C-alpha positions in Angstrom: 0.0 0.0 0.0 2.8 2.4 0.8 4.3 1.9 -2.7 1.0 2.9 -4.3 0.2 6.5 -5.0 -3.5 7.6 -4.8 -4.5 9.9 -7.6 -7.5 12.2 -7.2 -8.9 15.5 -8.4 -7.9 16.9 -11.7 -5.0 14.5 -12.0 -7.4 11.5 -11.8 -9.7 13.1 -14.3 -6.9 13.4 -16.8 -6.1 9.7 -16.6 -9.6 8.3 -16.1 -11.3 10.1 -19.0 -9.2 8.4 -21.8 -9.9 5.0 -20.2 -13.6 5.8 -20.0 -13.5 7.0 -23.6 -11.8 3.8 -24.7 -14.4 1.7 -22.9 -17.2 3.6 -24.6 -15.6 3.0 -27.9 -15.5 -0.7 -27.3 -19.2 -0.7 -26.4 -20.2 1.0 -29.7 -17.6 -0.7 -32.0 -19.6 -3.8 -32.4 -22.3 -1.8 -34.1 -20.1 0.7 -35.9 -21.4 -0.4 -39.2 -24.9 0.7 -38.2 -26.2 4.3 -37.9 -26.0 5.7 -34.4 -28.6 8.1 -33.1 -27.9 11.8 -33.4 -28.1 12.0 -29.6 -25.3 9.4 -29.4 -23.2 11.4 -31.9 -23.8 14.5 -29.7 -22.5 12.6 -26.6 -19.4 11.5 -28.6 -18.7 15.1 -29.5 -18.9 16.1 -25.8 -16.7 13.2 -24.7 -14.1 14.2 -27.3 -14.2 17.9 -26.1 -13.7 16.9 -22.4 -11.0 14.3 -23.2 -9.0 16.7 -25.4 -9.2 19.3 -22.7 -7.4 17.0 -20.3 -4.3 17.2 -22.6 -3.9 20.9 -21.6 -3.8 19.8 -17.9 -0.2 18.8 -17.0 0.9 17.0 -13.9 4.3 18.0 -12.4 4.9 14.3 -11.6 4.1 13.1 -15.1 7.2 12.3 -17.2 7.5 13.2 -20.8 7.2 9.6 -21.8 4.1 9.2 -19.7 2.5 12.2 -21.3 3.3 11.0 -24.9 1.6 7.7 -24.0 -1.4 9.5 -22.6 -1.5 11.8 -25.7 -1.5 8.8 -28.1 -4.2 7.0 -26.1 -6.4 10.1 -26.0 -6.1 10.9 -29.7 -6.7 7.2 -30.7 -9.8 7.2 -28.4 -11.2 10.3 -30.1 -10.4 8.8 -33.6 -12.3 5.6 -32.7 -15.2 7.6 -31.1 -15.6 9.8 -34.1 -14.4 7.9 -37.2 -13.7 9.8 -40.4 -17.0 8.5 -41.9 -20.0 7.8 -39.7 -23.7 7.1 -40.2 -26.0 9.2 -38.0 -29.7 8.8 -37.7 -32.4 11.4 -36.7 -35.9 9.9 -36.5 -36.3 7.9 -39.8 -33.5 9.7 -41.7 -29.8 8.6 -41.9 -26.9 10.8 -42.9 -23.3 10.1 -43.7 -21.2 12.4 -41.5 -17.7 13.4 -42.6 -15.3 13.9 -39.7 -12.2 14.0 -41.9 -11.4 17.5 -40.7 -11.2 16.3 -37.1 -8.7 13.5 -38.0 -6.5 16.0 -39.8 -6.5 18.1 -36.7 -5.7 15.2 -34.4 -2.8 14.2 -36.7 -1.5 17.8 -36.4 -1.7 17.7 -32.6 0.2 14.4 -32.5 3.0 15.7 -34.7 3.2 19.2 -33.1 5.9 20.2 -30.6 5.0 21.5 -27.2 4.9 25.2 -28.2 2.2 24.6 -30.8 0.2 21.7 -29.4 -1.7 23.7 -26.8 -3.0 26.1 -29.6 -3.9 23.3 -31.9 -5.9 21.6 -29.1 -7.7 24.8 -28.3 -8.7 25.3 -32.0 -9.9 21.7 -32.3 -12.0 22.0 -29.2 -13.5 25.3 -30.4 -14.5 23.7 -33.7 -16.0 20.6 -31.9 -18.0 23.0 -29.7 -19.3 24.8 -32.7 -20.4 21.5 -34.2 -21.9 20.4 -30.9 -24.0 23.6 -30.8 -25.4 23.0 -34.3 -26.1 19.3 -33.5 -27.9 20.4 -30.3 -30.2 22.6 -32.4 -31.1 19.7 -34.6 -32.1 17.7 -31.6 -34.5 20.4 -30.3 -38.2 19.5 -31.1 -40.5 21.9 -32.8 -38.3 22.6 -35.8 -40.1 22.7 -39.2 -39.9 19.5 -41.2 -37.3 19.2 -43.9 -36.9 16.8 -46.8 -34.0 14.4 -46.6 -32.2 16.4 -49.3 -32.6 19.6 -47.4 -31.5 18.0 -44.1 -28.5 16.5 -45.8 -27.5 19.9 -47.1 -27.8 21.5 -43.7 -25.9 18.7 -41.9 -23.2 18.8 -44.6 -22.9 22.5 -44.2 -22.4 22.0 -40.4 -19.8 19.3 -40.7 -18.0 20.0 -43.9 -18.0 23.8 -44.2 -15.0 25.6 -45.5 -14.1 27.0 -42.1 -13.4 23.5 -40.8 -10.7 22.9 -43.3 -7.2 22.4 -41.9 -6.3 25.9 -40.6 -2.6 25.5 -40.5 -2.2 24.5 -44.2 -2.2 28.2 -45.0 0.5 29.1 -42.6 3.0 31.5 -44.2 6.3 30.0 -45.3 8.2 32.6 -43.4 6.6 31.4 -40.1 7.6 27.8 -40.8 11.1 29.1 -41.7 11.4 30.9 -38.4 10.3 27.9 -36.5 12.9 25.7 -38.3 15.6 28.3 -37.6 14.8 28.4 -33.9 15.0 24.6 -33.7 18.3 24.6 -35.6 19.7 27.3 -33.3 18.7 25.4 -30.2 20.4 22.3 -31.5 23.7 24.2 -31.5 23.3 25.9 -28.1 24.5 24.1 -25.0 21.9 22.5 -22.8 21.5 24.0 -19.4 23.9 22.2 -17.1 23.8 21.7 -13.4 27.3 22.0 -11.9 28.5 19.2 -9.9 29.9 19.8 -6.4 33.2 21.5 -6.7 32.5 23.1 -10.0 32.0 26.8 -10.4 28.4 27.6 -11.0 29.3 31.2 -11.8 31.5 30.2 -14.8 29.0 27.8 -16.1 26.3 30.4 -16.1 28.6 33.0 -17.6 29.5 30.7 -20.4 25.8 30.2 -21.2 25.2 33.9 -21.2 28.1 34.5 -23.6 26.8 31.9 -26.0 23.3 33.5 -26.0 24.9 36.9 -26.6 26.9 35.5 -29.5 23.7 33.9 -31.0 21.8 37.1 -30.7 24.6 39.0 -32.4 24.5 36.6 -35.3 20.8 37.0 -35.6 21.1 40.7 -35.5 23.7 40.6 -38.2 21.5 38.5 -40.4 18.5 40.8 -39.9 20.5 43.8 -40.8 21.6 42.1 -44.0 18.1 41.1 -44.9 16.3 44.3 -43.9 17.0 46.2 -47.2 15.8 43.2 -49.2 12.6 43.0 -47.1 11.9 46.7 -47.6 12.4 46.3 -51.4 10.0 43.3 -51.3 7.4 45.4 -49.4 7.6 48.1 -52.0 7.1 45.6 -54.8 4.1 44.1 -53.1 2.4 47.5 -53.0 2.5 47.6 -56.8 0.8 44.2 -57.1 -2.9 44.4 -58.1 -5.5 43.3 -55.6 -6.0 39.6 -55.5 -9.1 37.5 -55.1 -10.2 37.0 -51.4 -11.9 34.1 -49.8 -14.2 34.9 -46.8 -16.1 32.1 -45.1 -15.5 29.8 -48.0 -16.7 32.3 -50.7 -14.3 33.5 -53.3 -14.7 37.2 -54.0 -13.5 39.1 -57.1 -10.5 41.4 -56.5 -12.7 44.5 -57.0 -15.8 43.2 -55.3 -16.8 45.6 -52.5 -19.0 45.3 -49.4 -21.6 47.4 -51.3 -21.6 44.9 -54.1 -22.1 42.0 -51.8 -25.0 43.8 -50.0 -26.7 44.5 -53.3 -26.4 40.8 -54.1 -27.9 40.0 -50.7 -30.9 42.4 -51.4 -31.4 40.7 -54.8 -31.4 37.2 -53.1 -33.9 38.5 -50.6 -36.1 39.8 -53.4 -36.2 36.2 -54.9 -37.2 34.8 -51.5 -33.9 33.1 -50.7 -33.6 34.8 -47.3 -31.1 32.2 -45.9 -28.6 33.0 -48.7 -29.3 36.7 -48.4 -28.3 36.6 -44.7 -25.1 34.8 -45.5 -24.2 37.2 -48.3 -24.9 40.2 -46.0 -22.8 38.8 -43.2 -19.9 38.4 -45.6 -20.5 42.0 -46.7 -20.2 43.1 -43.1 -16.9 41.3 -42.7 -15.5 42.8 -46.0 -16.5 46.3 -44.9 -14.9 45.8 -41.5 -11.8 44.4 -43.3 -11.6 47.4 -45.6 -11.8 49.7 -42.6 -8.9 47.8 -41.0 -11.0 46.9 -38.0 -10.5 43.1 -38.6 -8.1 41.1 -40.7 -9.6 38.9 -43.4 -8.1 35.4 -43.9 -9.2 32.3 -45.7 -8.9 30.1 -42.6 -10.8 32.3 -40.2 -14.3 31.3 -39.0 -17.1 33.6 -38.1 -16.2 33.1 -34.4 -12.6 34.1 -35.1 -13.9 37.4 -36.6 -16.2 37.9 -33.6 -13.4 37.3 -31.1 -11.3 39.9 -32.9 -13.7 42.7 -32.1 -14.4 41.6 -28.5 -12.4 44.6 -27.2 -14.6 47.0 -29.1 -17.7 47.6 -26.9 -19.4 49.8 -29.6 -19.3 47.0 -32.2 -19.1 43.7 -30.4 -22.8 43.4 -29.1 -24.3 44.2 -32.6 -21.8 41.9 -34.4 -22.5 39.1 -31.9 -26.2 39.3 -32.6 -25.6 39.2 -36.4 -23.2 36.3 -36.0 -25.7 34.3 -34.0 -28.4 35.0 -36.7 -26.0 34.0 -39.4 -25.2 30.7 -37.7 -28.8 30.0 -36.8 -30.1 30.4 -40.4 -27.1 29.2 -42.4 -25.8 26.3 -40.4 -28.8 25.6 -38.2 -32.3 24.5 -39.1 -34.1 27.7 -38.5 -36.2 28.9 -41.4 -35.5 32.6 -42.3 -38.5 34.8 -42.4 -38.9 38.3 -44.0 -38.8 39.7 -40.4 -35.5 37.9 -39.8 -34.0 39.5 -42.9 -35.3 43.0 -42.0 -33.8 42.6 -38.5 -30.5 41.4 -40.0 -30.4 44.3 -42.5 -31.1 46.8 -39.7 -28.5 45.3 -37.5 -26.0 45.5 -40.3 -26.6 49.2 -40.7 -26.5 49.8 -36.9 -23.2 47.9 -36.5 -21.4 50.0 -39.2 -22.8 53.2 -37.8 -21.4 52.4 -34.4 -17.9 52.5 -36.0 -18.3 55.6 -38.1 
């Protein structure tokens, strides 16, 4: 008994959750070829979120080898719980769910070093939470009936939308080059040493400081040499004509403005396609905020990323939060857009921009 160590509290949670997840996978694996209820899929999403969150909780007594094993077990458990292709049933309808984006994210987490892994885990959890919210809406009773084709389109939009594509595949080459250079530099620097009894700790520390000073001097020299070239590159970039932009999965023409997009939204509303009108108007809002340099547009960003980027702007955030929720509810959810919903969105769009003028 004395040789055993009792584990409780958060530490126990970190080790028990992967085990429970694995057991749950074993229980459902025998019927993996059959469609699972949407409520079960919802529970699997929540288990995955909770289990992945334990990877951000480190134990001081856990060795690196132990953590790597726990990491592998946890990721494998999530992969088994949410396979790349899965049949999900709601009432009498069955859909084929594509979880490929999640498996790509899990592979990235497994390959990442410690400095990037926490960020990747957070992004994956956020995306799982977004899927969970939409699935929860589908479980709520009282929603208007949809044909199987319409429901398939909505569910596909939730689980395979452009925002769920691998976010880091668009990382700039210069960011990867910097990461590679830092790793190369660390490989040449001496590892921190603990002086043995009788050795001078002062001289050991002094040697390490001198090595770092030398390394910083080399970096400074390289930067000074490259700076003129970078300035020239910046000037040349200014002469380049505007390129096509991709916002929330929609490719925009180089000269397409927010006003053009809003006109398209009004035209869609005139034909009765209010759902598409709300989406187009929401993209117009993002483009307008991007042109005003309030937010930074990027292909990999989701609507929640854009909303978080204005969280420090009290004059804009509440209105944009309302518009974002309306966009998600009508485009990714099952809510049918009404003329009143469109008029409210149109008024909210105008009010949000007036708040920033």
